[in-house]
C-alpha positions in Angstrom: 143.4 -173.3 24.9 141.0 -171.1 22.6 138.7 -169.0 24.4 135.9 -171.3 23.3 137.1 -174.2 25.8 136.4 -174.4 29.2 139.0 -176.6 30.6 139.0 -178.5 34.2 141.5 -180.8 35.8 139.3 -183.3 38.2 140.3 -183.2 41.8 140.0 -185.5 44.4 137.3 -184.7 46.0 135.4 -184.7 42.8 135.7 -188.4 42.2 132.1 -189.5 42.2 130.7 -186.7 40.5 129.2 -186.9 36.7 130.1 -184.9 34.0 126.8 -183.3 34.1 127.2 -182.4 38.0 130.7 -181.1 36.9 130.0 -179.2 34.0 126.9 -177.8 36.0 129.9 -176.5 39.0 131.7 -175.1 36.1 128.8 -173.2 34.0 125.8 -173.8 34.9 123.2 -174.0 32.6 125.6 -173.6 29.2 127.7 -176.8 30.7 125.3 -179.0 30.7 124.0 -177.4 27.1 127.9 -178.3 26.3 127.5 -181.7 27.2 124.1 -182.3 25.9 125.3 -181.4 22.6 128.4 -183.6 22.6 131.3 -180.7 23.3 132.4 -182.3 26.6 135.9 -184.4 25.9 137.5 -185.8 28.6 141.7 -186.5 28.2 141.2 -185.9 24.4 138.0 -188.1 23.8 134.3 -186.9 23.0 131.9 -188.1 25.8 129.2 -190.2 24.8 126.7 -189.3 27.7 127.0 -187.3 31.0 126.4 -189.9 33.2 130.4 -190.7 33.1 132.2 -190.4 35.8 135.7 -189.4 35.8 139.0 -190.4 37.7 140.9 -187.7 39.6 143.3 -186.2 37.4 141.5 -186.5 34.1 141.3 -183.4 31.7 137.7 -182.2 31.2 137.2 -179.7 28.2 133.9 -178.4 27.1 134.1 -176.5 24.0 131.3 -173.9 23.0 130.4 -172.8 19.3 131.9 -169.5 18.1 129.9 -166.7 17.9 126.9 -167.2 15.8 125.8 -169.9 18.8 124.6 -173.2 17.6 123.3 -174.5 14.4 120.1 -176.9 13.9 120.2 -178.9 11.1 116.9 -180.6 10.2 116.1 -182.8 7.1 113.0 -183.4 5.0 112.1 -185.7 2.3 112.2 -183.4 -0.1 116.3 -183.1 1.0 117.1 -186.6 -0.2 118.1 -186.4 -4.1 118.4 -190.1 -3.8 118.6 -193.7 -2.0 118.8 -196.9 -2.3 119.7 -199.9 0.2 123.6 -198.6 0.2 123.5 -194.8 -0.6 122.2 -191.4 0.3 122.7 -188.1 -1.3 121.9 -185.1 0.0 120.7 -181.9 -1.1 123.0 -179.6 1.5 122.1 -176.1 2.5 124.8 -173.6 2.9 125.6 -172.6 6.4 125.3 -176.5 7.7 128.4 -178.7 8.8 128.5 -182.2 7.3 129.8 -184.0 10.0 130.4 -183.3 14.0 132.0 -180.4 15.1 134.5 -180.1 18.3 131.5 -178.2 20.1 129.0 -180.0 18.7 127.6 -183.5 17.4 124.4 -183.0 16.9 124.2 -180.1 14.3 125.3 -181.4 11.3 123.9 -183.2 8.4 124.9 -186.7 9.2 123.2 -186.3 12.9 120.2 -185.2 11.2 119.7 -187.6 8.6 120.4 -190.6 11.4 117.8 -188.6 13.3 115.3 -188.6 10.0 116.2 -192.4 9.4 115.5 -193.2 12.6 112.2 -191.4 12.9 111.0 -193.2 9.2 112.1 -196.2 10.3 112.8 -197.0 13.2 116.5 -197.7 12.9 119.5 -195.2 11.4 121.8 -197.4 9.3 125.1 -196.9 10.0 126.2 -193.5 7.9 129.4 -192.7 6.9 130.3 -189.5 4.4 131.9 -190.5 1.3 133.5 -186.6 0.8 133.3 -183.3 2.8 131.3 -180.2 1.8 132.3 -176.9 3.6 130.0 -175.4 5.9 129.1 -172.5 3.7 129.2 -174.7 0.4 125.5 -175.9 -0.7 124.8 -178.7 -3.1 125.2 -182.7 -3.4 126.8 -184.5 -0.4 127.1 -188.3 -1.1 126.6 -190.3 1.6 127.1 -194.5 2.1 124.2 -196.2 4.6 126.0 -199.5 4.2 130.0 -200.5 5.4 130.0 -202.6 1.9 129.7 -199.4 0.1 132.3 -197.8 1.7 135.9 -198.8 0.1 134.3 -198.6 -3.3 133.4 -195.2 -2.9 136.6 -194.7 -1.6 138.2 -195.7 -4.3 135.9 -194.3 -6.9 136.9 -190.7 -5.6 140.4 -191.3 -5.2 140.7 -193.0 -8.7 139.1 -189.6 -10.2 135.9 -191.9 -11.0 133.4 -189.5 -9.8 132.4 -186.3 -11.6 131.8 -183.3 -10.0 130.8 -180.0 -11.1 130.3 -176.8 -9.1 128.9 -173.1 -9.5 130.1 -170.1 -8.1 129.9 -166.6 -8.2 133.5 -165.1 -8.0 135.1 -161.1 -7.8 136.1 -159.4 -11.0 135.6 -160.7 -14.4 137.7 -163.7 -15.4 138.8 -165.0 -18.9 136.4 -167.1 -20.0 137.9 -170.7 -19.5 140.7 -172.3 -18.5 142.6 -175.3 -16.3 144.9 -174.3 -13.0 147.2 -176.8 -12.1 148.9 -175.6 -8.8 151.0 -177.7 -5.7 148.2 -177.7 -2.3 149.2 -178.0 1.3 149.3 -176.4 4.5 151.0 -173.3 4.9 153.1 -173.1 8.1 150.2 -171.4 10.3 148.2 -174.6 9.2 146.2 -172.7 7.1 145.8 -174.5 3.4 147.3 -172.1 0.5 148.9 -172.5 -3.5 152.2 -173.5 -3.8 154.2 -173.8 -7.4 153.4 -176.8 -9.4 156.9 -177.9 -9.8 156.6 -178.3 -5.6 154.5 -181.1 -6.0 155.9 -183.7 -3.5 158.1 -181.7 -1.7 157.5 -182.3 1.8 156.1 -179.6 4.0 157.5 -178.4 7.0 156.5 -179.7 10.6 155.4 -182.7 9.8 152.8 -181.4 7.5 152.7 -184.1 4.6 153.9 -183.2 1.2 152.7 -180.5 -1.4 149.8 -182.3 -3.2 149.0 -181.6 -7.1 145.5 -179.5 -7.4 143.7 -179.3 -11.1 140.8 -177.7 -11.5 138.9 -176.7 -15.0 136.8 -173.8 -15.5 134.7 -171.6 -17.9 132.6 -168.2 -17.3 128.9 -168.8 -18.0 127.8 -165.4 -17.4 129.5 -161.6 -16.4 127.8 -159.4 -13.9 128.6 -156.2 -12.8 131.8 -156.6 -11.0 131.4 -160.5 -10.9 131.2 -163.8 -12.5 129.3 -166.9 -12.4 131.6 -169.6 -13.1 131.1 -173.5 -13.5 134.3 -175.1 -11.9 134.9 -178.9 -12.4 137.8 -180.1 -9.5 140.2 -183.0 -11.3 141.7 -183.5 -7.5 140.1 -183.3 -4.3 142.1 -180.9 -1.9 140.6 -178.8 0.8 139.3 -175.4 -0.5 140.7 -176.5 -4.0 138.1 -174.2 -5.8 138.3 -171.3 -3.7 141.9 -171.2 -3.6 142.3 -171.6 -7.5 139.8 -168.7 -7.8 142.2 -166.6 -5.4 144.8 -167.2 -6.8 143.6 -166.3 -10.6 142.8 -162.9 -9.0 139.1 -163.5 -8.4 138.0 -164.9 -5.4 134.9 -166.2 -4.4 131.9 -163.6 -3.2 131.5 -164.0 0.4 134.9 -165.9 0.5 136.6 -163.7 3.6 139.4 -166.0 4.4 140.8 -165.9 0.5 140.1 -162.0 0.1 136.6 -161.9 -1.4 134.3 -159.5 -0.9 131.6 -159.8 2.1 128.5 -157.9 0.4 127.5 -157.3 -3.6 126.5 -154.3 -4.6 124.8 -153.8 -1.6 123.6 -157.6 -0.4 125.5 -158.8 2.5 126.7 -162.7 1.9 126.5 -165.1 4.5 129.5 -167.0 3.4 130.7 -168.1 0.3 129.1 -168.7 -3.1 130.0 -171.9 -4.2 127.3 -174.7 -4.8 128.0 -179.1 -5.6 125.6 -178.7 -8.9 126.1 -181.9 -10.5 127.2 -185.6 -9.3 128.1 -188.3 -11.7 129.0 -191.6 -10.7 129.1 -195.5 -11.1 127.0 -197.3 -8.5 129.8 -198.6 -6.0 127.7 -202.0 -5.8 126.7 -202.4 -9.6 123.7 -200.5 -10.0 124.2 -198.6 -12.7 124.7 -195.0 -13.3 124.2 -192.1 -11.2 123.9 -188.7 -12.6 122.1 -185.6 -11.0 121.5 -182.2 -10.8 121.1 -180.0 -7.9 119.2 -176.3 -8.4 121.5 -173.5 -7.0 119.9 -171.7 -4.2 117.9 -168.8 -4.1 120.5 -166.3 -3.4 122.6 -167.0 -6.7 119.3 -165.8 -8.5 119.6 -163.0 -6.5 123.0 -162.0 -7.7 122.7 -162.8 -11.1 119.4 -160.6 -11.2 121.2 -158.1 -8.7 124.2 -157.8 -11.2 122.1 -157.8 -14.8 123.6 -160.8 -15.9 124.9 -161.4 -19.5 126.0 -164.6 -21.4 129.4 -165.3 -21.8 130.2 -163.7 -24.9 127.7 -161.0 -25.3 129.8 -159.3 -22.0 129.3 -155.1 -22.0 131.9 -152.7 -22.8 133.0 -152.6 -19.2 133.2 -156.1 -18.6 135.0 -157.4 -21.7 137.8 -154.7 -21.2 138.0 -155.9 -17.5 138.3 -159.7 -19.0 140.9 -158.3 -21.5 142.9 -156.8 -18.9 142.8 -159.9 -16.6 143.7 -162.2 -19.5 146.9 -160.4 -20.5 147.9 -160.2 -16.6 147.2 -163.6 -16.2 148.1 -165.5 -20.3 151.4 -167.1 -18.6 151.3 -167.5 -14.8 148.0 -168.6 -14.5 146.6 -170.6 -16.7 149.0 -173.0 -17.9 149.2 -176.6 -16.6 152.6 -175.4 -14.9 150.6 -172.3 -13.4 153.3 -170.6 -11.1 153.3 -168.9 -7.6 155.4 -166.5 -6.3 156.3 -167.9 -2.8 155.3 -165.3 -0.3 155.6 -166.6 3.2 157.7 -164.5 4.6 157.0 -161.6 3.2 155.0 -157.9 4.0 151.7 -156.7 2.7 152.7 -154.5 -0.6 151.7 -151.4 -1.0 148.2 -152.0 -2.4 145.4 -153.9 -0.6 144.0 -155.8 -3.1 148.1 -157.4 -4.0 148.2 -157.3 0.4 145.1 -159.6 0.5 146.2 -162.0 -2.4 149.6 -162.6 -0.7 148.1 -163.1 2.7 145.7 -165.2 1.2 147.7 -167.7 -0.8 150.2 -167.7 1.9 148.1 -168.8 4.6 147.9 -166.0 6.6 144.3 -164.3 7.6 143.9 -161.0 5.5 143.0 -158.1 6.5 139.1 -158.3 5.4 139.3 -161.1 8.0 141.2 -159.2 10.7 138.4 -156.5 10.6 136.0 -158.5 11.9 136.6 -160.3 14.7 133.6 -162.7 15.3 134.2 -163.8 11.6 138.2 -164.7 12.5 136.8 -166.4 15.8 134.4 -168.7 13.5 137.2 -169.0 11.2 139.5 -170.6 14.1 136.8 -172.6 14.8 136.6 -174.0 11.1 140.3 -174.9 11.5 139.5 -177.0 14.1 136.7 -178.8 12.1 138.9 -179.2 9.3 141.5 -181.1 11.4 138.9 -182.9 13.3 137.0 -184.0 9.8 139.5 -184.3 7.4 138.9 -187.8 5.8 135.3 -187.8 6.9 135.6 -189.8 10.0 134.9 -187.8 12.8 136.9 -187.9 16.1 139.2 -190.7 14.7 141.7 -188.1 13.5 145.3 -190.0 13.6 143.3 -192.8 11.7 141.6 -190.9 9.2 144.5 -188.5 8.1 146.6 -191.8 7.4 143.7 -193.3 5.6 143.2 -190.1 3.4 147.0 -189.3 2.7 146.9 -193.2 1.0 144.0 -192.5 -1.0 145.6 -189.1 -2.4 149.1 -190.9 -2.9 146.6 -193.2 -4.7 145.1 -190.9 -7.1 148.0 -188.4 -7.5 150.2 -191.7 -8.9 147.0 -191.8 -11.5 146.9 -188.3 -12.4 150.5 -188.2 -13.2 
């Protein structure tokens, strides 16, 4: 049990007490807040309300937020990019969870959207996430508001018929364009990592599924001082795909501590990784024509571009051009081919250079030295792992069913890609 969970076995003398009462006895006001936010779990299921009276022997868990505390999410009409009777597309902000976390069912986009629609229309429709965005990723998030849209949306994503374009700011000066094709899966420790392309399809240890293909195209839009503005187009939909691929390329996202990215840029502290879902295109799942939407990048992107004295790609300053040439020479064979190969680092110790160690640790799924030096960030990363395991597939608490359904969809997508 981690430090963010209070666990209690209901005793015989507790029978008749409500969960609200038990939580208050255990933790006082903090216990009541945990229940109110949806962080109370009874025998592995989330408790819907605090008036339930558990039986003797039941296991009550009160789950608490990481060091940063609860996150409050509130949506306004301006946050809605598109709406009809079947779909909603939201301008998600960085720092927002898209769905419930183990410790909080209230502070997320889906819950906030339900509250906004209930206040506006008198009743919230059955909302369902069509895909996932990481907490610190901003941009366009697609939500269905009618069950009839769910199956065709899932089929569109699985079949690669949803066009997605991202903007990101990464460290260093990557070559001007390229495409990465690798394997993707969990490492032995549970974190996502890159695998060699020729390992796609092989079984992962410990019942962790199999290595799946991950393919991303990219092009540099502007070079900055020590960084670059990059447009990335994922052709598959793997967790952390763009973040992992750019880290593998040797140019992790600014602010992406998990995969070796710097926590600041030219003295500007970064609250999280710099990734924005800038464009989304799809045919309406129920015959309503083509939907093409764009989302402006957050103000922090503009601040970094101004700070870095951006120049259009092709007009790189002498220093940046030299960096790009060096990177291209280093990566020519190993990083940009359709058969991108990755050295297998599992079980190896860190090398002599900190930068090489960060890359090995991140891509092998281990915490980086940068992360280990920030205990608060590390605690939040551990909670993020819980969110990923609960939220994979976008079904909230229905973990096993969601993972099975997601695997089936990914299998279908892999067959079409190959």
